PDB file with one MODEL, atoms N, CA, C and O in Angstrom:
MODEL        1
ATOM      1  N   MET A   1      39.306 -36.423 126.073  1.00  0.00           N
ATOM      2  CA  MET A   1      38.767 -36.913 125.033  1.00  0.00           C
ATOM      3  C   MET A   1      39.393 -35.173 124.100  1.00  0.00           C
ATOM      4  O   MET A   1      39.396 -34.985 122.884  1.00  0.00           O
ATOM      5  N   TRP A   2      39.870 -34.127 125.255  1.00  0.00           N
ATOM      6  CA  TRP A   2      40.042 -32.998 125.060  1.00  0.00           C
ATOM      7  C   TRP A   2      41.288 -32.643 123.576  1.00  0.00           C
ATOM      8  O   TRP A   2      41.251 -31.792 122.687  1.00  0.00           O
ATOM      9  N   CYS A   3      42.169 -33.618 123.856  1.00  0.00           N
ATOM     10  CA  CYS A   3      43.360 -33.917 122.767  1.00  0.00           C
ATOM     11  C   CYS A   3      42.387 -34.512 121.274  1.00  0.00           C
ATOM     12  O   CYS A   3      42.585 -33.882 120.235  1.00  0.00           O
ATOM     13  N   GLY A   4      41.607 -35.431 121.242  1.00  0.00           N
ATOM     14  CA  GLY A   4      41.042 -35.863 120.349  1.00  0.00           C
ATOM     15  C   GLY A   4      40.096 -34.587 119.557  1.00  0.00           C
ATOM     16  O   GLY A   4      40.127 -34.467 118.332  1.00  0.00           O
ATOM     17  N   ILE A   5      39.458 -33.884 120.239  1.00  0.00           N
ATOM     18  CA  ILE A   5      38.912 -32.761 119.790  1.00  0.00           C
ATOM     19  C   ILE A   5      39.624 -31.857 119.315  1.00  0.00           C
ATOM     20  O   ILE A   5      39.232 -31.151 118.385  1.00  0.00           O
ATOM     21  N   ALA A   6      40.817 -31.728 119.891  1.00  0.00           N
ATOM     22  CA  ALA A   6      41.739 -30.160 119.859  1.00  0.00           C
ATOM     23  C   ALA A   6      42.426 -30.780 118.449  1.00  0.00           C
ATOM     24  O   ALA A   6      42.546 -29.910 117.586  1.00  0.00           O
ATOM     25  N   SER A   7      42.903 -32.123 118.047  1.00  0.00           N
ATOM     26  CA  SER A   7      43.670 -32.311 117.128  1.00  0.00           C
ATOM     27  C   SER A   7      43.848 -32.195 115.769  1.00  0.00           C
ATOM     28  O   SER A   7      44.911 -32.013 115.175  1.00  0.00           O
ATOM     29  N   PRO A   8      42.630 -32.323 115.270  1.00  0.00           N
ATOM     30  CA  PRO A   8      42.410 -31.880 114.045  1.00  0.00           C
ATOM     31  C   PRO A   8      42.600 -30.186 113.591  1.00  0.00           C
ATOM     32  O   PRO A   8      42.761 -29.692 112.475  1.00  0.00           O
ATOM     33  N   PHE A   9      42.535 -29.734 114.550  1.00  0.00           N
ATOM     34  CA  PHE A   9      42.633 -28.502 114.139  1.00  0.00           C
ATOM     35  C   PHE A   9      44.173 -27.573 114.394  1.00  0.00           C
ATOM     36  O   PHE A   9      44.499 -26.611 113.698  1.00  0.00           O
ATOM     37  N   CYS A  10      45.027 -28.156 115.611  1.00  0.00           N
ATOM     38  CA  CYS A  10      46.224 -28.293 116.251  1.00  0.00           C
ATOM     39  C   CYS A  10      47.017 -29.071 116.293  1.00  0.00           C
ATOM     40  O   CYS A  10      46.545 -30.170 116.582  1.00  0.00           O
ATOM     41  N   CYS A  11      48.603 -29.066 116.063  1.00  0.00           N
ATOM     42  CA  CYS A  11      49.560 -30.013 116.270  1.00  0.00           C
ATOM     43  C   CYS A  11      48.675 -31.672 116.167  1.00  0.00           C
ATOM     44  O   CYS A  11      48.793 -32.593 116.974  1.00  0.00           O
ATOM     45  N   SER A  12      48.102 -31.654 115.344  1.00  0.00           N
ATOM     46  CA  SER A  12      47.681 -33.235 115.001  1.00  0.00           C
ATOM     47  C   SER A  12      48.656 -34.222 114.672  1.00  0.00           C
ATOM     48  O   SER A  12      48.057 -35.212 114.252  1.00  0.00           O
ATOM     49  N   PRO A  13      49.960 -34.407 114.675  1.00  0.00           N
ATOM     50  CA  PRO A  13      50.766 -35.061 114.819  1.00  0.00           C
ATOM     51  C   PRO A  13      51.225 -35.261 116.264  1.00  0.00           C
ATOM     52  O   PRO A  13      51.644 -36.402 116.460  1.00  0.00           O
ATOM     53  N   ILE A  14      51.246 -34.729 116.960  1.00  0.00           N
ATOM     54  CA  ILE A  14      51.041 -34.691 118.646  1.00  0.00           C
ATOM     55  C   ILE A  14      50.114 -35.125 119.161  1.00  0.00           C
ATOM     56  O   ILE A  14      50.226 -36.093 119.914  1.00  0.00           O
ATOM     57  N   LEU A  15      48.708 -34.434 118.863  1.00  0.00           N
ATOM     58  CA  LEU A  15      47.609 -34.932 119.692  1.00  0.00           C
ATOM     59  C   LEU A  15      47.209 -36.320 119.211  1.00  0.00           C
ATOM     60  O   LEU A  15      47.127 -37.367 119.852  1.00  0.00           O
ATOM     61  N   GLY A  16      46.987 -36.078 117.967  1.00  0.00           N
ATOM     62  CA  GLY A  16      46.299 -37.088 117.393  1.00  0.00           C
ATOM     63  C   GLY A  16      46.941 -38.567 118.090  1.00  0.00           C
ATOM     64  O   GLY A  16      46.181 -39.400 118.583  1.00  0.00           O
ATOM     65  N   PRO A  17      48.252 -38.731 118.055  1.00  0.00           N
ATOM     66  CA  PRO A  17      48.780 -40.145 119.005  1.00  0.00           C
ATOM     67  C   PRO A  17      48.404 -40.217 120.567  1.00  0.00           C
ATOM     68  O   PRO A  17      48.191 -41.188 121.294  1.00  0.00           O
ATOM     69  N   ILE A  18      48.402 -39.095 120.769  1.00  0.00           N
ATOM     70  CA  ILE A  18      47.709 -38.887 122.420  1.00  0.00           C
ATOM     71  C   ILE A  18      46.631 -39.053 122.659  1.00  0.00           C
ATOM     72  O   ILE A  18      46.325 -39.328 123.819  1.00  0.00           O
ATOM     73  N   ALA A  19      45.652 -38.951 121.662  1.00  0.00           N
ATOM     74  CA  ALA A  19      43.877 -39.009 122.051  1.00  0.00           C
ATOM     75  C   ALA A  19      43.977 -40.497 121.624  1.00  0.00           C
ATOM     76  O   ALA A  19      43.239 -41.128 122.381  1.00  0.00           O
ATOM     77  N   ILE A  20      44.680 -41.470 120.578  1.00  0.00           N
ATOM     78  CA  ILE A  20      44.674 -42.802 120.353  1.00  0.00           C
ATOM     79  C   ILE A  20      45.272 -43.382 121.524  1.00  0.00           C
ATOM     80  O   ILE A  20      44.759 -44.478 121.747  1.00  0.00           O
ATOM     81  N   ILE A  21      46.000 -43.126 122.209  1.00  0.00           N
ATOM     82  CA  ILE A  21      46.869 -43.817 123.561  1.00  0.00           C
ATOM     83  C   ILE A  21      46.072 -43.220 124.453  1.00  0.00           C
ATOM     84  O   ILE A  21      46.347 -43.905 125.438  1.00  0.00           O
ATOM     85  N   ASN A  22      45.319 -42.475 124.808  1.00  0.00           N
ATOM     86  CA  ASN A  22      44.505 -42.159 125.968  1.00  0.00           C
ATOM     87  C   ASN A  22      43.467 -43.049 125.949  1.00  0.00           C
ATOM     88  O   ASN A  22      43.198 -43.698 126.960  1.00  0.00           O
ATOM     89  N   GLY A  23      42.663 -43.199 124.627  1.00  0.00           N
ATOM     90  CA  GLY A  23      41.299 -44.059 124.294  1.00  0.00           C
ATOM     91  C   GLY A  23      41.605 -45.386 124.602  1.00  0.00           C
ATOM     92  O   GLY A  23      40.782 -46.129 125.136  1.00  0.00           O
ATOM     93  N   SER A  24      42.719 -45.728 124.305  1.00  0.00           N
ATOM     94  CA  SER A  24      43.196 -47.146 124.765  1.00  0.00           C
ATOM     95  C   SER A  24      43.314 -47.260 126.082  1.00  0.00           C
ATOM     96  O   SER A  24      42.562 -48.151 126.478  1.00  0.00           O
ATOM     97  N   LYS A  25      43.889 -46.784 126.901  1.00  0.00           N
ATOM     98  CA  LYS A  25      44.005 -46.707 128.191  1.00  0.00           C
ATOM     99  C   LYS A  25      42.447 -46.877 128.974  1.00  0.00           C
ATOM    100  O   LYS A  25      41.929 -47.767 129.647  1.00  0.00           O
ATOM    101  N   VAL A  26      41.978 -45.394 128.451  1.00  0.00           N
ATOM    102  CA  VAL A  26      40.758 -45.879 129.124  1.00  0.00           C
ATOM    103  C   VAL A  26      39.663 -47.318 128.849  1.00  0.00           C
ATOM    104  O   VAL A  26      38.854 -47.899 129.573  1.00  0.00           O
ATOM    105  N   ILE A  27      40.155 -47.520 127.338  1.00  0.00           N
ATOM    106  CA  ILE A  27      38.910 -48.718 127.065  1.00  0.00           C
ATOM    107  C   ILE A  27      39.690 -49.714 127.978  1.00  0.00           C
ATOM    108  O   ILE A  27      39.045 -50.388 128.782  1.00  0.00           O
ATOM    109  N   SER A  28      41.155 -49.852 127.889  1.00  0.00           N
ATOM    110  CA  SER A  28      41.812 -51.197 128.987  1.00  0.00           C
ATOM    111  C   SER A  28      41.047 -51.107 130.587  1.00  0.00           C
ATOM    112  O   SER A  28      40.661 -52.047 131.283  1.00  0.00           O
ATOM    113  N   LEU A  29      40.988 -49.546 130.884  1.00  0.00           N
ATOM    114  CA  LEU A  29      40.934 -49.573 132.277  1.00  0.00           C
ATOM    115  C   LEU A  29      39.792 -49.979 132.687  1.00  0.00           C
ATOM    116  O   LEU A  29      39.695 -50.577 133.759  1.00  0.00           O
ATOM    117  N   LEU A  30      38.474 -49.660 131.711  1.00  0.00           N
ATOM    118  CA  LEU A  30      37.207 -50.108 131.945  1.00  0.00           C
ATOM    119  C   LEU A  30      36.578 -51.679 131.821  1.00  0.00           C
ATOM    120  O   LEU A  30      35.445 -52.074 132.095  1.00  0.00           O
ATOM    121  N   GLU A  31      37.963 -52.552 131.207  1.00  0.00           N
ATOM    122  CA  GLU A  31      37.539 -53.578 131.232  1.00  0.00           C
ATOM    123  C   GLU A  31      38.028 -54.361 132.387  1.00  0.00           C
ATOM    124  O   GLU A  31      37.744 -55.545 132.566  1.00  0.00           O
ATOM    125  N   GLN A  32      38.691 -53.728 133.073  1.00  0.00           N
ATOM    126  CA  GLN A  32      39.433 -54.234 134.297  1.00  0.00           C
ATOM    127  C   GLN A  32      37.659 -54.018 135.409  1.00  0.00           C
ATOM    128  O   GLN A  32      37.165 -54.930 136.072  1.00  0.00           O
ATOM    129  N   TYR A  33      37.290 -53.114 135.326  1.00  0.00           N
ATOM    130  CA  TYR A  33      35.871 -52.950 136.357  1.00  0.00           C
ATOM    131  C   TYR A  33      34.466 -53.013 135.466  1.00  0.00           C
ATOM    132  O   TYR A  33      33.837 -52.000 135.160  1.00  0.00           O
ATOM    133  N   PRO A  34      34.128 -54.180 135.148  1.00  0.00           N
ATOM    134  CA  PRO A  34      32.673 -54.221 134.598  1.00  0.00           C
ATOM    135  C   PRO A  34      31.494 -53.795 135.489  1.00  0.00           C
ATOM    136  O   PRO A  34      30.368 -53.899 135.003  1.00  0.00           O
ATOM    137  N   GLY A  35      31.614 -53.390 136.571  1.00  0.00           N
ATOM    138  CA  GLY A  35      30.770 -53.145 137.099  1.00  0.00           C
ATOM    139  C   GLY A  35      30.138 -51.496 137.257  1.00  0.00           C
ATOM    140  O   GLY A  35      29.194 -50.998 137.870  1.00  0.00           O
ATOM    141  N   PHE A  36      31.218 -50.977 136.347  1.00  0.00           N
ATOM    142  CA  PHE A  36      31.052 -49.544 136.402  1.00  0.00           C
ATOM    143  C   PHE A  36      29.757 -49.173 135.794  1.00  0.00           C
ATOM    144  O   PHE A  36      29.285 -49.943 134.957  1.00  0.00           O
ATOM    145  N   GLU A  37      28.875 -47.671 136.229  1.00  0.00           N
ATOM    146  CA  GLU A  37      27.776 -47.777 136.322  1.00  0.00           C
ATOM    147  C   GLU A  37      27.583 -47.046 134.773  1.00  0.00           C
ATOM    148  O   GLU A  37      26.703 -47.350 133.967  1.00  0.00           O
ATOM    149  N   ARG A  38      28.399 -46.243 134.624  1.00  0.00           N
ATOM    150  CA  ARG A  38      28.348 -45.524 133.303  1.00  0.00           C
ATOM    151  C   ARG A  38      29.645 -46.104 132.548  1.00  0.00           C
ATOM    152  O   ARG A  38      30.638 -45.378 132.596  1.00  0.00           O
ATOM    153  N   ARG A  39      29.719 -46.883 132.106  1.00  0.00           N
ATOM    154  CA  ARG A  39      30.530 -47.817 131.408  1.00  0.00           C
ATOM    155  C   ARG A  39      29.863 -47.955 129.888  1.00  0.00           C
ATOM    156  O   ARG A  39      30.232 -49.036 129.427  1.00  0.00           O
ATOM    157  N   SER A  40      29.471 -47.627 129.454  1.00  0.00           N
ATOM    158  CA  SER A  40      28.937 -47.616 128.094  1.00  0.00           C
ATOM    159  C   SER A  40      29.154 -46.042 127.245  1.00  0.00           C
ATOM    160  O   SER A  40      29.356 -45.915 126.037  1.00  0.00           O
ATOM    161  N   ASN A  41      29.061 -45.107 128.111  1.00  0.00           N
ATOM    162  CA  ASN A  41      28.846 -43.954 127.908  1.00  0.00           C
ATOM    163  C   ASN A  41      30.456 -43.712 127.645  1.00  0.00           C
ATOM    164  O   ASN A  41      30.798 -43.460 126.490  1.00  0.00           O
ATOM    165  N   ALA A  42      31.606 -43.791 128.840  1.00  0.00           N
ATOM    166  CA  ALA A  42      33.044 -43.930 128.705  1.00  0.00           C
ATOM    167  C   ALA A  42      33.416 -44.692 127.634  1.00  0.00           C
ATOM    168  O   ALA A  42      34.179 -44.274 126.763  1.00  0.00           O
ATOM    169  N   THR A  43      32.991 -45.643 127.639  1.00  0.00           N
ATOM    170  CA  THR A  43      33.513 -46.547 126.375  1.00  0.00           C
ATOM    171  C   THR A  43      33.502 -45.457 124.814  1.00  0.00           C
ATOM    172  O   THR A  43      34.369 -45.046 124.042  1.00  0.00           O
ATOM    173  N   ALA A  44      31.910 -45.312 124.942  1.00  0.00           N
ATOM    174  CA  ALA A  44      31.623 -44.897 123.525  1.00  0.00           C
ATOM    175  C   ALA A  44      32.474 -43.374 123.219  1.00  0.00           C
ATOM    176  O   ALA A  44      32.428 -42.808 122.127  1.00  0.00           O
ATOM    177  N   LYS A  45      33.132 -42.935 124.239  1.00  0.00           N
ATOM    178  CA  LYS A  45      33.599 -41.525 124.680  1.00  0.00           C
ATOM    179  C   LYS A  45      35.110 -41.542 124.215  1.00  0.00           C
ATOM    180  O   LYS A  45      35.705 -40.596 123.699  1.00  0.00           O
ATOM    181  N   ALA A  46      35.767 -43.169 124.578  1.00  0.00           N
ATOM    182  CA  ALA A  46      37.308 -43.296 124.285  1.00  0.00           C
ATOM    183  C   ALA A  46      37.106 -43.813 123.147  1.00  0.00           C
ATOM    184  O   ALA A  46      37.899 -43.323 122.343  1.00  0.00           O
ATOM    185  N   ARG A  47      36.214 -44.810 122.528  1.00  0.00           N
ATOM    186  CA  ARG A  47      36.156 -45.060 121.071  1.00  0.00           C
ATOM    187  C   ARG A  47      36.155 -43.795 120.053  1.00  0.00           C
ATOM    188  O   ARG A  47      36.577 -43.824 118.897  1.00  0.00           O
ATOM    189  N   ALA A  48      35.680 -42.855 120.618  1.00  0.00           N
ATOM    190  CA  ALA A  48      35.394 -41.767 119.433  1.00  0.00           C
ATOM    191  C   ALA A  48      36.747 -40.723 119.672  1.00  0.00           C
ATOM    192  O   ALA A  48      37.192 -40.028 118.758  1.00  0.00           O
ATOM    193  N   ASP A  49      37.301 -40.738 121.024  1.00  0.00           N
ATOM    194  CA  ASP A  49      38.510 -40.111 121.086  1.00  0.00           C
ATOM    195  C   ASP A  49      39.578 -41.051 120.225  1.00  0.00           C
ATOM    196  O   ASP A  49      40.437 -40.358 119.678  1.00  0.00           O
ATOM    197  N   GLN A  50      39.721 -42.561 119.971  1.00  0.00           N
ATOM    198  CA  GLN A  50      40.813 -43.034 119.022  1.00  0.00           C
ATOM    199  C   GLN A  50      40.331 -42.725 117.754  1.00  0.00           C
ATOM    200  O   GLN A  50      41.271 -42.644 116.963  1.00  0.00           O
ATOM    201  N   ILE A  51      39.173 -42.504 117.204  1.00  0.00           N
ATOM    202  CA  ILE A  51      38.467 -42.332 115.965  1.00  0.00           C
ATOM    203  C   ILE A  51      39.033 -40.666 115.280  1.00  0.00           C
ATOM    204  O   ILE A  51      39.380 -40.418 114.125  1.00  0.00           O
ATOM    205  N   ILE A  52      38.971 -39.907 116.249  1.00  0.00           N
ATOM    206  CA  ILE A  52      39.425 -38.540 115.766  1.00  0.00           C
ATOM    207  C   ILE A  52      40.889 -38.401 115.761  1.00  0.00           C
ATOM    208  O   ILE A  52      41.565 -37.592 115.125  1.00  0.00           O
ATOM    209  N   GLY A  53      41.236 -39.239 116.501  1.00  0.00           N
ATOM    210  CA  GLY A  53      42.729 -39.336 116.747  1.00  0.00           C
ATOM    211  C   GLY A  53      43.692 -39.536 115.245  1.00  0.00           C
ATOM    212  O   GLY A  53      44.603 -38.933 114.676  1.00  0.00           O
ATOM    213  N   TRP A  54      42.613 -41.140 114.964  1.00  0.00           N
ATOM    214  CA  TRP A  54      43.115 -41.636 113.647  1.00  0.00           C
ATOM    215  C   TRP A  54      42.839 -40.772 112.399  1.00  0.00           C
ATOM    216  O   TRP A  54      43.685 -40.740 111.506  1.00  0.00           O
ATOM    217  N   ILE A  55      41.513 -39.959 112.281  1.00  0.00           N
ATOM    218  CA  ILE A  55      41.128 -39.097 111.136  1.00  0.00           C
ATOM    219  C   ILE A  55      41.898 -38.131 111.385  1.00  0.00           C
ATOM    220  O   ILE A  55      42.087 -37.698 110.248  1.00  0.00           O
ATOM    221  N   SER A  56      42.489 -37.473 112.079  1.00  0.00           N
ATOM    222  CA  SER A  56      43.457 -36.113 112.797  1.00  0.00           C
ATOM    223  C   SER A  56      45.025 -36.633 112.163  1.00  0.00           C
ATOM    224  O   SER A  56      45.798 -35.886 111.565  1.00  0.00           O
ATOM    225  N   ILE A  57      45.175 -37.553 112.350  1.00  0.00           N
ATOM    226  CA  ILE A  57      46.659 -38.050 111.793  1.00  0.00           C
ATOM    227  C   ILE A  57      46.475 -38.262 109.868  1.00  0.00           C
ATOM    228  O   ILE A  57      47.288 -38.042 108.971  1.00  0.00           O
ATOM    229  N   ALA A  58      45.168 -38.727 109.828  1.00  0.00           N
ATOM    230  CA  ALA A  58      45.265 -39.356 108.058  1.00  0.00           C
ATOM    231  C   ALA A  58      45.180 -37.614 107.913  1.00  0.00           C
ATOM    232  O   ALA A  58      46.180 -37.109 107.402  1.00  0.00           O
ATOM    233  N   LEU A  59      44.429 -36.976 108.190  1.00  0.00           N
ATOM    234  CA  LEU A  59      44.091 -35.596 107.254  1.00  0.00           C
ATOM    235  C   LEU A  59      45.743 -34.946 107.509  1.00  0.00           C
ATOM    236  O   LEU A  59      46.020 -34.333 106.478  1.00  0.00           O
ATOM    237  N   PHE A  60      46.442 -34.898 108.103  1.00  0.00           N
ATOM    238  CA  PHE A  60      47.382 -34.272 108.445  1.00  0.00           C
ATOM    239  C   PHE A  60      48.497 -35.371 107.214  1.00  0.00           C
ATOM    240  O   PHE A  60      49.006 -34.733 106.293  1.00  0.00           O
ATOM    241  N   VAL A  61      48.740 -36.601 107.259  1.00  0.00           N
ATOM    242  CA  VAL A  61      49.524 -37.166 106.061  1.00  0.00           C
ATOM    243  C   VAL A  61      48.780 -36.895 104.618  1.00  0.00           C
ATOM    244  O   VAL A  61      49.498 -37.108 103.641  1.00  0.00           O
ATOM    245  N   ILE A  62      47.767 -36.563 104.418  1.00  0.00           N
ATOM    246  CA  ILE A  62      46.939 -36.497 103.363  1.00  0.00           C
ATOM    247  C   ILE A  62      47.389 -34.932 102.804  1.00  0.00           C
ATOM    248  O   ILE A  62      47.611 -34.600 101.639  1.00  0.00           O
ATOM    249  N   GLY A  63      47.432 -34.283 103.764  1.00  0.00           N
ATOM    250  CA  GLY A  63      47.807 -32.512 103.724  1.00  0.00           C
ATOM    251  C   GLY A  63      49.163 -32.385 103.307  1.00  0.00           C
ATOM    252  O   GLY A  63      49.539 -31.535 102.499  1.00  0.00           O
ATOM    253  N   MET A  64      50.073 -33.426 103.986  1.00  0.00           N
ATOM    254  CA  MET A  64      51.399 -33.107 103.937  1.00  0.00           C
ATOM    255  C   MET A  64      52.105 -33.766 102.441  1.00  0.00           C
ATOM    256  O   MET A  64      53.194 -33.458 101.955  1.00  0.00           O
ATOM    257  N   ILE A  65      51.308 -34.553 102.024  1.00  0.00           N
ATOM    258  CA  ILE A  65      51.457 -35.409 100.724  1.00  0.00           C
ATOM    259  C   ILE A  65      50.850 -34.319  99.556  1.00  0.00           C
ATOM    260  O   ILE A  65      51.460 -34.034  98.526  1.00  0.00           O
ATOM    261  N   VAL A  66      49.910 -33.934  99.828  1.00  0.00           N
ATOM    262  CA  VAL A  66      48.868 -32.816  98.709  1.00  0.00           C
ATOM    263  C   VAL A  66      50.163 -31.449  98.828  1.00  0.00           C
ATOM    264  O   VAL A  66      50.514 -30.908  97.780  1.00  0.00           O
ATOM    265  N   ARG A  67      50.690 -31.067  99.979  1.00  0.00           N
ATOM    266  CA  ARG A  67      51.691 -30.003 100.170  1.00  0.00           C
ATOM    267  C   ARG A  67      53.210 -30.275  99.182  1.00  0.00           C
ATOM    268  O   ARG A  67      53.637 -29.423  98.404  1.00  0.00           O
ATOM    269  N   PHE A  68      53.867 -31.611  99.411  1.00  0.00           N
ATOM    270  CA  PHE A  68      54.918 -31.717  98.822  1.00  0.00           C
ATOM    271  C   PHE A  68      54.562 -32.562  97.457  1.00  0.00           C
ATOM    272  O   PHE A  68      55.462 -33.021  96.754  1.00  0.00           O
ATOM    273  N   GLY A  69      53.418 -32.698  97.201  1.00  0.00           N
ATOM    274  CA  GLY A  69      53.357 -33.156  95.684  1.00  0.00           C
ATOM    275  C   GLY A  69      53.110 -32.132  94.667  1.00  0.00           C
ATOM    276  O   GLY A  69      52.979 -32.405  93.474  1.00  0.00           O
ATOM    277  N   ASN A  70      53.031 -30.625  95.287  1.00  0.00           N
ATOM    278  CA  ASN A  70      52.910 -29.609  94.154  1.00  0.00           C
ATOM    279  C   ASN A  70      53.924 -28.874  94.406  1.00  0.00           C
ATOM    280  O   ASN A  70      53.810 -27.690  94.090  1.00  0.00           O
ATOM    281  N   LEU A  71      55.106 -29.285  94.989  1.00  0.00           N
ATOM    282  CA  LEU A  71      56.390 -28.533  94.847  1.00  0.00           C
ATOM    283  C   LEU A  71      57.007 -29.176  93.521  1.00  0.00           C
ATOM    284  O   LEU A  71      56.863 -30.345  93.164  1.00  0.00           O
ATOM    285  N   ARG A  72      57.693 -28.216  92.893  1.00  0.00           N
ATOM    286  CA  ARG A  72      58.737 -28.279  91.943  1.00  0.00           C
ATOM    287  C   ARG A  72      59.755 -27.810  91.934  1.00  0.00           C
ATOM    288  O   ARG A  72      60.516 -28.004  90.987  1.00  0.00           O
TER     289      ARG A  72
ENDMDL
END
């Protein structure tokens, strides 16, 4: 979750994909153990990590387009 939280603020091209990958790993691991007591809470955190990772990557790409679009 920390990679997802930090990714919009620093190193988004690195931390964003790490957050997405870690979120996917957690979700697939939780699917193997359906009896886990706090499964819904952990799944929600993993999905939030994925979403924040995708948002940080999108913001980085938009920032690069704006930055290099203004060059003459």
